[in-house]
Residue, then its C-alpha position, 0 to 999 in steps of 0.5 A: m499500499t502506498i500513502r497519498r495526499l488526497p485531492e483537495t476536492l475529496v477532502n472537502r467532500i469528506a468534511a462536508g459529510e461531517v458539517v452538511e448531512r442534511p439540507a437543515a444542517a446548511v440552513k442552520e450554518l448560513v443563519e449562524n454565519a449571518l447571526d455572527a456578522g451582526a444581522r438585524h434581520v435574516e431571510i430565508a427561502l427553500r424549494d423542495g425542502g433545501r434541496t434544490f434551492i437554499a437563500v440566506v439573505d442578512d443585513g449584517c456587515g457584509m464582506t469586501r472583495e478579498e474577504l469574500c474569496l477566503a471565505v470559501e477556502r477551509h479553515a479561513t473565519s473571521k471569528l478567531p482573531d487571536d486563534d484562541l479555541v478555548h474563549i469561543a464567543t461566536l456561533g461559527f469559528r472553524g471555517e468549514a461551512l461553506p466551503s463544505i457546502g461549496a463542495v457538494a452543491r452549487l454555491s453562490v455568495t453575493s456580498r457587500a461590506r457595510d462599513g467598507a471604503a469602496d461602495q461596491a458588492w461583489r459575487i463569487t460562485v463555487e461549483g464542485g469545489v472550484c471557486s470563480t473570480p469575483v465579479p460586480a454586483a448590486h445588493p445592499p450592505g449584507t449578504r446573500v448566500e444561495v445553494r443549489d442543487l445540495f449534494y449533486a456532487t455526491p449522489a449518494r447522500l441524496k438517497f438517505l434524504k428523506a421526503p421534501r415535507t421532512e427535511q423542510g421541518h427539519a430546517l425550520d426547527a433550526v431556524q426556530r432555535l436560532a430564533m428563540a436565542h436571538p430574539h433581537v433579530g428578525f427572521t423571515m422563512r419562506a418555503e415554495n412561495r409560503v411563509l413558514l415563520r414570520v417574526a419581528p425584532g424584539t423590543g424591551t428587556v431581554d426576558e420580554a424579548r424572549l417570552s414574546r419571541l417564544a410566544a410567536v415560535l411556540t404558540r401563545d399557550f406557551a406564553e400563557n403557561a410559562l414559569a419564569v425561571e431565574a437562577e445563579r451559581e458560581d459563574l453559572r446563570l441560568s434564565g428562560f421559561i418552563a411550562l406548567p406540567t399540566l401543559n406538556r407533550g408526547n416527545a422531547r422535541h419542545q424541550y429547547l436548550f441553549v448554552n450561551g446562545r448556542p442551541v444544542r442537544d445535550k443528554l445531561l441537560h435533557g436529564a436534568i429537565r426530567a428529573a426536575y419534573q419527576g413527580v408531577l409529570a407522567h412518565d411518557r409525557h415531556a415537559m415543554v422548556a426554553l432555558f439559556l445557560d450562560l457560563p464562562a467560555a472557558a467552563v464548556d466545551v463547544n469543540v465536541h462535534p463538527a455540528k456544534t449541536e453537542v457540548r461538554f461542561r467541565d463541571p456537569g454535577l454543578v450544570r445538572g444541579l443548577i438546572v433542576g433546582a432552579c426548575r423545581h423552586a418555579l414549579a413550587a412557586a406555581g402552587h395549585r395552578a394548572a394550565t390554560t389548555v386543560a379547560g380549553a380541552a373540556l370545553g372542546a369535548f363539549r362541542p359537536g365533532a370533538t369526540g375525538a379529542a375527548v377520546a385521547a384525553q380518556s386514553w391519556r387518563r389510562r396511560a397515565g394512571a394504569g396500573n398504580a393501584g393494582e400493582a401495590s401489595a397489601g403490606l404497602a397499604e397498611t404503611t400508607a396508614t401512617y402517613h395518611a392524617p386528616l385534612p386540617g381544620l376538617e370539622a372547623v371549616p364552615a359551609a359553603e354558604a356561611l359567611d364566617i370564613p376567616d379573613p386572609a388578611v388575618s394571617d397575612p400581615a401584608i393584607p390590611g384588616p377591617p377597621d377597628g368597630a368594623d362588622v365582622d359579616a362584611a368578611p370576604a365570600p367564599e368565592r374570593y378564594p382561587l378555587g372557589a367555594a364548594r357547592a356540591q359533589l357529583h357521582g361520588t368523585y368530583i366536587v364543584a365549586q364556584t368561583a367569582e368568574g366561573i366554576v371549578i371542578v376537582d378530581q377529588h381523589a387526585a386532588h388528595e393524592r397530591l396532598v398526601l404525597e407533598r406531606m408525605k415529602r415534608q416528613l421525609a425531608e423533617r425526619g430523613v429515610a428510615r432504613q432497614a437492615l438486612l438480616l444478611p448483608e447483600v454482597v453485589e460485585l461490580d467492576e473496580a471504576a464501579v465500586e470506587r464511584l459508589n465508595a465516593r457517594a456513600g455518604e450521600l447514599a447514606e442520607l438516602g437509606l442505603v448503607l454500603e461498604p467496600f468489599g474487596p477490589g471488585a464488589v461492596v456489601v449492602r448492610e442497610v436499605p430504605a425501608l420505604l423499598g420493603a422487599a426490592d431487588v437489591r442487587a439491581l438497585v445497586r447496579d443501576l446506580a452505578d450505571e447512573l454514577a457513570e453516565m451523569d454523577q447523581t443517584l436517580s435511581l434511588r430518589a425515583r424509587l423512594d418518589d414512585v413508592c411515596a406516590t403509590m402510598a400516597c395513591h392508597g391514602s387518598v381520598r377514593a373516588g366514590r366517597r361521598l364528602n359534605i361541604e366542610e370536607m370539600n372546601a377544607l380540600l380546596r383550601e389545603m389545595e391553595a396552599t399546596p406545591h404541585a396541587g394542580q396535577c397529581n402524582h401521575g402528571r393528570p390535572t387534578y381540577i379543571e377551571l371553566g370561565l363564565a364567559d366560556i360557559e355561556r358561549l357553549f349556550g349560545r349566550r355569547 
């Protein structure tokens, strides 16, 4: 065999295979170049999903004649002024996008420098990796890049492309992510003379512009049900918005994550979001989030993959802890809120032709709650009794029609109380409470309450299930996890690296009720386990913990199993469907829901109540 140097055209095509895997990748690279050039508005046009034509036009700084020739050479870039690969402050920096696209497509670039000495635009073409001489052209300040016949030089790649509509969807997703990351830049995207996306440059503060942009890209439902997230830890800053648990999707496509303004797809970040929503979201549902993480450039490596969609953090544990803690705090602060889309779905089920939506809702309910009651053991049900306590003040809560309910001002000094000598009968009516006053119980399952603006329908079992679970969590936090010593300690054989990881986190595991010790170079011995787990498979539990420590340095399995047991116990210790409640009991349930975090959804992610506005009800009857 003889070693030889590959031809330059073949080298460029190999590089193109890493950078440009489909039309969406080309669109992403070109739009990132426009953003790095300081564009205030970017226009994108596609034909055949980007296979036959892509055009990206921006009003950025543009290029001179000399820069235009350099731009299509490999590893030529303006984004690394000091050749520093550690402190990268731009979206693109490899200098591979344009030459890679030019190696597999017919490329033309027209540009005019905004602050150039010569008031002239220039145009070059690249076909099969061969660049033409720049010629004068007519163009305003900025750059226009056109890509025709993508992959014509590598026809084998064309066989792997999907249908035009599918490729168009991938390209739209890439542009939407960049539009969310840069809310003060306007974007317009067209395909076959049809507008797919049009958003104007945002105004106001960064958070205001972001929320407006998210509403335009992710629909108004997200903006109406979004919770603001703001947290800092050391040099890390997390901001953005997450949706209420009852606004969710069947996959993780609506989880948008950005690191220093760069859209990324990272297993660590997605895992942190799932951990944050654990216990308030069904296992087969996914949260909607848009989170922006800003940290020093030296603390993150964006040079992991040619497509720059993957990153590596210097301290992944710190990043994950920040995301989980900030999201959980925002969810807890939301209290009993449920998504507005829950009421919309309920109203839709009443309208003619909405049977499909009703069936889908019923199917989701069955999936979310399937098997929770029937799979628990009798012993678990007995243990539940120790955690189940009567609702506080159950006998003291007045009937719905009574007007002597304590005024909130008595317990909240920030709210001015009634003046001296005022009539105590002037206390606010019970409808002034967020969840209103109970009026009736239907079918032994649903509580109907009246509010100032409409009615609330509560699933009494789902609501009380959440209340009991939150009570159990508070007890665990206050008293710790009870341990159960094994009569015969369990020896679990593992590889040495796994043993070292477990031993390093032995203190944290002991706090969760799992006591283990090293047992030679390739094994650990388990002496105590959490009492809540009962007769658990200790070997499987320890192996799962070791695997998760290797993957993300977090002990999720044990926490997840404890949460699952608590959820099952709460389910068995809650007010059952079919149990008749009096007015006092119903009102007590409503009042505790208002004071309990996550009360808007049960332990399986289902909504605990539906609020119907009076105006919406009147529309159902044709009164509006």
